[in-house]
C-alpha positions in Angstrom: 0.0 0.0 0.0 1.3 3.4 -0.9 2.1 5.9 1.8 -0.2 9.0 2.1 0.8 11.5 -0.5 2.8 9.0 -2.6 1.0 8.2 -5.9 0.6 4.5 -6.8 1.8 3.6 -10.2 -0.7 1.8 -12.4 1.4 -1.4 -12.2 0.9 -1.4 -8.4 -2.9 -0.9 -8.6 -5.2 -3.9 -8.7 -7.4 -1.9 -11.1 -4.6 -2.0 -13.7 -5.1 -5.7 -14.1 -8.8 -5.3 -14.9 -10.2 -5.1 -18.4 -13.0 -2.7 -17.2 -12.3 -0.2 -14.4 -15.0 0.4 -11.8 -15.4 4.0 -13.1 -16.1 2.6 -16.6 -18.8 0.3 -15.1 -20.4 3.2 -13.2 -20.3 5.3 -16.4 -22.1 2.3 -18.2 -24.8 2.3 -15.5 -25.2 6.0 -15.9 -25.5 5.7 -19.7 -28.3 3.1 -19.1 -30.1 5.6 -16.9 -29.5 3.5 -13.8 -29.3 5.3 -10.5 -26.4 4.0 -8.5 -24.8 5.0 -5.2 -21.3 3.8 -4.4 -19.5 3.8 -1.1 -15.8 2.9 -0.4 -14.7 0.6 2.4 -11.7 -1.6 3.2 -11.4 -4.6 0.9 -13.6 -7.6 1.9 -13.2 -11.2 0.9 -15.9 -13.0 2.7 -19.5 -12.4 3.7 -18.4 -12.2 7.4 -15.8 -9.5 6.6 -18.4 -7.6 4.6 -20.9 -7.7 7.4 -18.3 -6.4 9.8 -17.0 -3.6 7.6 -19.9 -2.3 5.5 -21.7 -0.4 8.2 -25.4 0.3 7.7 -26.0 -0.1 4.0 -29.7 -0.6 3.3 -30.9 -3.2 0.9 -30.1 -6.8 0.0 -26.5 -8.0 0.5 -25.4 -10.7 -1.8 -22.8 -13.4 -2.3 -21.7 -14.5 -5.8 -20.5 -18.0 -6.8 -18.4 -18.5 -9.9 -19.0 -22.1 -10.9 -18.1 -24.6 -13.6 -19.2 -28.1 -14.4 -17.2 -31.0 -15.7 -17.8 -29.9 -19.3 -16.2 -26.5 -18.7 -19.5 -24.5 -18.9 -19.6 -21.7 -16.4 -22.2 -20.0 -14.2 -22.3 -16.9 -12.1 -24.8 -17.4 -9.3 -25.9 -14.3 -7.3 -27.9 -14.9 -4.2 -28.7 -13.3 -0.8 -25.7 -13.5 1.4 -27.2 -15.7 4.0 -28.3 -18.5 1.6 -26.8 -21.9 2.2 -26.1 -23.2 -1.2 -25.9 -27.0 -1.8 -23.8 -27.2 -5.0 -25.0 -30.7 -5.8 -28.7 -29.7 -5.6 -28.0 -26.5 -7.5 -26.3 -28.4 -10.3 -29.3 -30.7 -10.5 -31.8 -27.8 -10.5 -29.9 -26.0 -13.2 -29.4 -29.3 -15.2 -25.7 -28.5 -15.2 -24.4 -31.7 -13.5 -21.8 -31.5 -10.8 -20.5 -28.0 -10.0 -17.1 -27.0 -8.7 -15.7 -23.5 -8.2 -14.0 -21.8 -11.1 -10.3 -21.0 -10.7 -8.8 -17.6 -10.3 -7.4 -17.8 -13.8 -10.8 -18.7 -15.3 -12.4 -15.9 -13.2 -10.0 -13.4 -14.8 -10.3 -14.9 -18.3 -14.1 -14.9 -18.4 -15.3 -12.2 -16.0 -12.2 -10.0 -15.8 -12.1 -9.8 -12.0 -9.9 -10.9 -9.2 -11.0 -13.4 -6.4 -12.9 -11.6 -3.7 -14.5 -9.2 -6.2 -17.1 -11.6 -7.8 -20.1 -9.6 -8.8 -23.0 -9.7 -11.3 -21.5 -6.5 -12.8 -18.6 -8.6 -14.1 -20.7 -9.8 -17.0 -19.7 -6.5 -18.6 -16.4 -8.3 -19.4 -18.0 -11.6 -20.8 -18.4 -10.4 -24.4 -18.7 -14.0 -25.6 -21.6 -14.8 -23.3 -19.7 -17.9 -22.0 -21.1 -17.5 -18.4 -24.7 -18.2 -17.6 -26.1 -15.7 -15.1 -28.3 -17.0 -12.3 -30.1 -14.7 -9.9 -31.8 -15.7 -6.6 -35.4 -14.5 -6.9 -35.2 -13.4 -3.2 -33.0 -10.5 -4.3 -36.1 -9.0 -6.0 -37.9 -8.7 -2.6 -35.7 -5.7 -1.6 -35.6 -2.0 -2.6 -31.9 -2.1 -3.2 -29.2 -4.7 -4.0 -25.6 -4.1 -3.0 -22.8 -5.3 -5.4 -19.1 -4.7 -5.7 -18.4 -2.5 -8.8 -15.7 -4.9 -10.0 -13.5 -4.4 -7.0 -14.1 -5.5 -3.4 -13.1 -2.1 -1.8 -16.4 -0.5 -2.6 -20.1 -1.3 -2.8 -22.7 0.0 -5.3 -26.4 0.0 -4.5 -29.0 -0.2 -7.3 -32.6 -1.4 -7.5 -33.0 -5.1 -8.3 -35.0 -4.1 -11.4 -32.1 -2.0 -12.6 -29.7 -4.9 -11.9 -31.8 -7.0 -14.3 -31.9 -4.1 -16.8 -28.1 -4.0 -16.7 -27.7 -7.8 -17.1 -30.1 -7.7 -20.0 -28.2 -4.8 -21.6 -25.0 -6.9 -21.3 -26.7 -9.9 -23.0 -26.8 -11.8 -19.7 -30.5 -12.0 -18.9 -30.6 -13.9 -15.7 -32.1 -17.3 -15.0 -34.3 -16.6 -12.0 -34.3 -19.3 -9.3 -35.6 -19.4 -5.7 -32.6 -20.3 -3.6 -34.5 -19.9 -0.3 
């Protein structure tokens, strides 16, 4: 981490490794007419860390699972943060077979993000539509949904309807599933 007053070079910044900067994502949301509010916080890597550091952010808080099956097909599953996900059952329900977690390399290749920053916004980088987007229908029961804007040191709140609008605009209309 750079000392106060010492600029970080792009090579040192995690953003430099990303195909889409968080600011470009936020500009895309604005271009789509999506109202978004972003707050900065220390980087979080788990739901427990997020709960401890995020403060009082209203709305749904989510977790995101980047999954693959034995055939190499990939899914991004976004669900409410407290959902217990049984990967075997989820694979059966999605007719995908057996799921495992995608590697960090695969995550960067297909979604252009680093581990700890998995977010539905990452479909902005999946221009080949190689990743199937799955959204927990429980997210729709909230006024806002909180997502990392491609990095885990900030959180962006948008309406669930606007999240779907963004996903559709990025050619990743979500498969809705009740994960409760």
